[in-house]
C-alpha positions in Angstrom: -38.6 80.3 -0.3 -36.2 83.0 -1.5 -32.6 83.1 0.0 -30.8 86.6 0.1 -27.1 86.1 0.7 -24.8 88.8 2.0 -21.6 88.1 4.2 -22.2 91.3 6.2 -25.8 90.6 7.1 -25.0 90.2 10.8 -23.8 93.9 11.2 -27.2 95.8 11.8 -25.7 99.2 11.1 -24.3 98.2 7.7 -26.2 100.1 5.0 -26.4 97.1 2.7 -27.6 94.9 5.5 -30.6 97.4 6.2 -31.6 97.5 2.7 -31.5 93.7 2.2 -33.5 93.4 5.5 -36.2 95.6 4.1 -36.2 93.5 0.8 -36.8 90.4 3.0 -39.4 92.1 5.0 -41.4 93.2 1.8 -41.3 90.0 0.3 -42.5 88.4 3.7 -45.4 91.0 3.6 -46.2 89.5 0.2 -46.7 86.2 1.7 -43.2 85.0 0.4 -40.9 83.0 2.8 -37.8 85.2 2.5 -34.5 84.7 4.7 -31.5 86.9 4.8 -28.3 84.6 5.3 -24.8 86.1 6.4 -21.7 85.1 8.0 -22.5 84.3 11.7 -19.2 85.9 12.9 -16.9 88.0 11.0 -13.1 87.8 11.3 -11.2 90.1 13.9 -9.3 92.8 12.7 -5.8 90.9 13.3 -4.0 92.9 10.4 -1.7 91.8 7.9 -1.4 88.5 6.0 -3.1 86.7 9.0 -6.3 88.7 8.7 -6.4 88.3 4.9 -6.0 84.4 5.4 -8.7 84.2 7.9 -11.1 86.4 6.0 -10.5 84.1 3.0 -11.2 81.0 4.8 -14.3 82.5 6.3 -15.6 83.6 3.0 -15.0 80.2 1.6 -16.9 78.4 4.5 -19.8 80.8 3.9 -19.9 79.8 0.3 -20.0 76.3 1.3 -22.8 77.0 3.8 -24.9 78.7 1.3 -24.2 75.8 -1.2 -25.4 73.3 1.5 -28.8 75.4 2.0 -29.2 75.4 -2.0 -28.8 71.5 -2.1 -31.1 70.7 0.7 -33.7 73.1 0.1 -33.8 73.5 -3.7 -37.1 71.6 -4.3 -39.0 74.5 -2.4 -36.5 77.3 -3.3 -38.0 79.8 -6.0 -35.2 82.3 -6.1 -31.8 83.3 -4.9 -30.4 86.9 -4.4 -26.7 87.3 -4.3 -25.0 90.5 -3.1 -21.4 91.6 -3.5 -19.7 89.9 -0.5 -18.0 87.5 -0.6 -16.6 87.5 -4.1 -18.1 84.6 -6.2 -21.5 84.4 -4.3 -23.6 84.7 -7.4 -22.1 81.3 -8.4 -24.1 79.6 -5.6 -27.4 81.2 -7.1 -26.4 80.0 -10.6 -25.9 76.5 -9.4 -29.5 76.5 -8.0 -30.6 77.9 -11.5 -28.8 75.0 -13.2 -29.7 72.3 -10.8 -33.4 73.3 -11.0 -33.3 73.4 -15.0 -34.0 77.2 -14.9 -36.9 77.1 -12.5 -35.1 78.9 -9.7 -34.2 82.4 -10.8 -31.0 83.8 -9.6 -30.3 87.3 -9.4 -27.2 89.3 -8.4 -27.9 92.5 -6.8 -25.1 95.2 -7.7 -24.6 97.8 -5.1 -21.2 99.0 -6.3 -19.4 98.7 -9.5 -16.4 101.0 -8.4 -14.0 98.0 -7.7 -14.9 96.3 -11.0 -14.6 99.3 -13.4 -11.6 100.4 -15.1 -9.6 103.1 -13.1 -11.2 101.6 -10.0 -8.9 100.6 -7.0 -5.8 98.9 -8.2 -5.4 95.1 -7.8 -1.7 94.9 -6.1 -1.9 91.2 -4.8 -2.5 87.9 -6.2 -5.4 87.3 -4.0 -7.0 90.6 -4.7 -6.6 89.9 -8.2 -8.2 86.6 -8.1 -11.3 87.9 -6.1 -11.6 90.7 -8.6 -11.7 88.1 -11.4 -13.9 85.9 -9.6 -16.5 88.8 -9.0 -16.4 89.7 -12.8 -16.9 86.1 -13.9 -19.6 85.6 -11.2 -21.5 88.7 -12.5 -21.3 87.6 -15.9 -22.7 84.2 -15.1 -25.7 85.6 -13.3 -29.1 85.0 -15.0 -30.2 88.6 -14.0 -28.4 91.5 -12.6 -30.3 94.1 -10.6 -28.7 97.8 -10.3 -29.6 100.9 -8.5 -30.0 103.3 -11.4 -30.0 103.9 -15.0 -26.4 105.3 -14.8 -25.0 102.1 -13.2 -26.9 100.1 -16.0 -25.5 102.1 -18.8 -21.9 101.8 -17.2 -22.1 98.1 -16.6 -23.2 97.7 -20.4 -20.4 99.6 -21.6 -17.7 98.4 -19.5 -18.8 94.7 -19.9 -21.6 94.2 -22.2 -23.9 92.9 -19.6 -27.5 93.9 -19.4 -29.3 94.7 -16.1 -32.7 95.8 -14.5 -33.0 99.0 -12.6 -34.7 98.7 -9.3 -34.1 102.2 -7.3 -33.0 102.1 -3.5 -35.5 103.0 -0.9 -35.4 103.9 2.7 -38.1 103.5 5.5 -39.8 106.6 6.6 -38.0 108.4 9.4 -40.1 110.3 12.0 -37.9 113.6 12.2 -39.5 116.8 13.3 -39.1 120.0 11.6 -35.8 121.8 12.5 -36.3 124.5 15.1 -32.9 126.2 14.6 -32.3 129.8 14.0 -33.5 131.1 10.8 -30.3 132.9 9.9 -28.2 129.8 10.7 -27.6 126.6 8.6 -26.7 123.4 10.0 -25.3 120.8 7.3 -25.0 117.0 8.1 -22.8 114.5 6.3 -23.1 110.9 7.9 -21.6 107.7 6.7 -18.6 106.5 4.9 -16.6 108.7 2.7 -14.2 107.1 0.4 -11.9 108.9 -2.0 -15.0 109.1 -4.4 -17.0 111.1 -2.0 -15.0 114.6 -1.8 -16.0 117.0 0.8 -12.9 119.4 0.9 -14.3 122.1 -1.3 -17.5 122.5 0.9 -15.4 122.5 3.9 -13.5 125.4 2.6 -16.5 127.3 1.9 -18.1 126.6 5.3 -15.1 128.2 6.6 -14.9 130.9 4.2 -16.4 134.6 4.2 -19.8 133.5 2.9 -20.5 131.5 6.0 -19.5 134.4 8.6 -20.2 131.9 11.3 -23.8 131.2 10.1 -23.2 127.7 8.5 -22.0 124.6 10.5 -21.0 121.4 9.2 -21.4 118.1 11.3 -19.7 115.0 9.8 -20.0 111.6 11.4 -18.4 108.4 9.8 -15.1 107.6 8.5 -12.9 107.3 5.3 -10.3 109.4 3.3 -12.7 112.5 2.5 -13.6 112.7 6.3 -10.1 112.5 7.4 -9.2 115.3 5.0 -12.0 117.3 6.3 -10.8 116.7 9.9 -7.4 117.9 9.0 -8.9 121.0 7.6 -10.9 121.6 10.7 -7.9 121.8 12.9 -6.7 124.7 10.9 -9.9 126.7 11.7 -10.1 129.4 14.4 -13.8 129.0 14.8 -15.6 125.5 15.1 -17.5 125.6 11.9 -16.8 122.0 11.1 -17.3 119.2 13.7 -16.1 115.6 12.9 -16.9 112.5 14.8 -17.0 108.8 14.3 -19.9 106.5 13.4 -22.8 107.0 15.7 -25.8 104.6 16.5 -28.9 105.0 14.5 -30.8 106.1 17.4 -28.5 109.0 17.8 -28.3 109.3 13.8 -32.1 110.3 14.2 -31.1 113.0 16.6 -28.7 114.4 14.3 -31.2 114.5 11.4 -33.5 116.4 13.7 -30.8 118.9 14.6 -29.9 119.5 10.9 -31.5 121.7 8.2 -29.7 120.2 5.1 -28.3 116.7 4.4 -24.8 116.6 2.3 -24.4 113.8 -0.3 -21.2 113.7 -2.4 -20.0 111.5 -5.3 -16.9 112.3 -7.4 -18.3 113.0 -11.1 -15.6 110.4 -12.3 -17.5 107.7 -10.2 -20.9 108.5 -11.5 -22.6 105.3 -12.3 -20.6 103.2 -9.9 -22.8 103.4 -7.0 -25.9 105.3 -5.6 -25.5 107.0 -2.5 -28.1 105.6 -0.1 -28.0 108.6 2.3 -29.9 110.3 -0.5 -33.0 108.3 0.2 -32.5 108.6 4.2 -32.5 112.3 3.8 -35.6 112.5 1.7 -37.4 110.1 4.3 -36.2 112.4 7.3 -37.8 115.3 5.3 -34.6 117.3 4.9 -33.5 118.9 1.8 -30.4 117.7 0.1 -27.1 119.5 -0.9 -25.7 117.0 -3.6 -22.2 117.3 -4.6 -21.6 115.6 -8.0 -22.9 115.0 -11.6 -26.5 115.8 -12.3 -26.4 112.6 -14.5 -26.0 110.4 -11.6 -29.3 108.5 -10.2 -29.6 110.1 -6.9 -28.9 113.6 -8.2 -31.6 112.7 -11.0 -33.9 111.8 -8.1 -33.1 114.9 -6.2 -33.9 117.1 -9.2 -37.0 115.2 -10.0 -38.4 115.4 -6.4 -37.5 119.1 -6.1 -35.9 118.2 -2.8 -32.4 119.8 -3.2 -29.6 121.5 -5.1 -27.0 119.7 -7.4 -23.6 121.3 -7.7 -20.1 120.0 -8.9 -18.1 118.8 -6.2 -15.2 121.1 -6.6 -17.2 124.4 -7.6 -16.6 126.6 -4.7 -18.8 129.3 -6.4 -21.8 127.3 -6.9 -21.4 125.5 -3.4 -21.3 129.1 -2.0 -24.4 130.2 -3.9 -26.4 127.0 -2.8 -25.5 127.8 0.8 -26.5 131.5 0.4 -30.0 130.2 -1.1 -30.7 128.1 1.8 -29.9 130.9 4.3 -31.8 133.5 2.6 -35.0 131.3 2.1 -35.9 129.1 5.2 -39.2 128.5 3.6 -37.5 126.9 0.6 -35.9 124.6 2.8 -38.8 123.4 4.3 -40.7 123.0 0.9 -37.8 120.9 -0.3 -37.8 118.9 2.8 -41.5 118.2 2.4 -41.1 117.4 -1.3 -38.2 114.8 -0.6 -40.4 113.2 2.0 -43.3 112.8 -0.4 -41.1 111.5 -3.2 -39.5 109.0 -0.8 -43.1 107.8 0.3 -44.6 107.5 -2.9 -41.6 106.4 -5.3 -38.8 105.1 -3.2 -40.4 102.9 -0.5 -40.6 99.1 -0.1 -44.2 99.2 -0.8 -43.9 101.1 -4.2 -40.7 99.1 -5.4 -41.8 95.5 -4.4 -43.9 94.9 -7.8 -40.5 95.4 -9.5 -38.4 93.0 -7.3 -41.3 90.3 -7.6 -41.0 90.7 -11.3 -37.1 90.2 -11.0 -37.3 87.1 -9.0 -40.1 85.6 -11.4 -42.5 85.6 -8.5 -46.2 86.1 -8.9 -48.6 86.9 -6.0 
């Protein structure tokens, strides 16, 4: 038995839930009984101190639930994987490791280091400070840590002295047809959350600039500070070069992929190594080339360059963003070749099948 604990596991559209579910399914395909466990119901958005208090109670009860599962099932338990929510969850896996005298492997799966790194979100309340400290302590107490890229592994080692194993992200293959748009037009898509570490403004200004001349359109679905800024920019435009909307269901997202030519991924250079944008691998699986805005040293950018499935440019370099868009516009065959290269890379190197041996090794499991 392997338990995978993640508080938001009941949210089927959550990106981490999807990856955790695929890990569960991959282990099951190898004959390993694996279960993904999360909060049965999430706190309502009540706002203010009441919401924070209710969320904290829910988190504490979930930790107790996980602890109960460990204590009742530890004789048949082989490994525990703890994700980042709620804070302190890795301590449950560590307890299983201690109770079994090291037989049960406990692994913390790190998806995002931003909040734990110097210069991350400021901690302004006692509760947030406590949760941040708890997360740091629990991360250090884990027997093993799995991160998404070599850049994350280096950053974690530099910031805290902790070692980690690198197991890249994956994405299920998406059956998206080749775009049938006009050859002299370019449809860009950005979909997902866009915090302050996912800047899009420079791209928006270029899309609305003279190089576009109405030939480049940017569709944005999701939420976050960067998207709000882009929406504000769109209001000042005379033409509809940028269209912003909220999150869409996954079935509709497949349709958006089908209507797009190039997928946009963005990660601020200063946040390199804190996370690996999962939308990179969704774009590869959909057979769409990638315009990656960020440092070439990040894991996702390294994968884009290795696969030959996109172009990597700085987030704030209007000149290089403009050149990348012109390149896509002038060579539709290049767009198709990059899309095919990304799909091949995802299938061969970034699928659950290709990466499951690394997970079995990290969990101490043998076939």
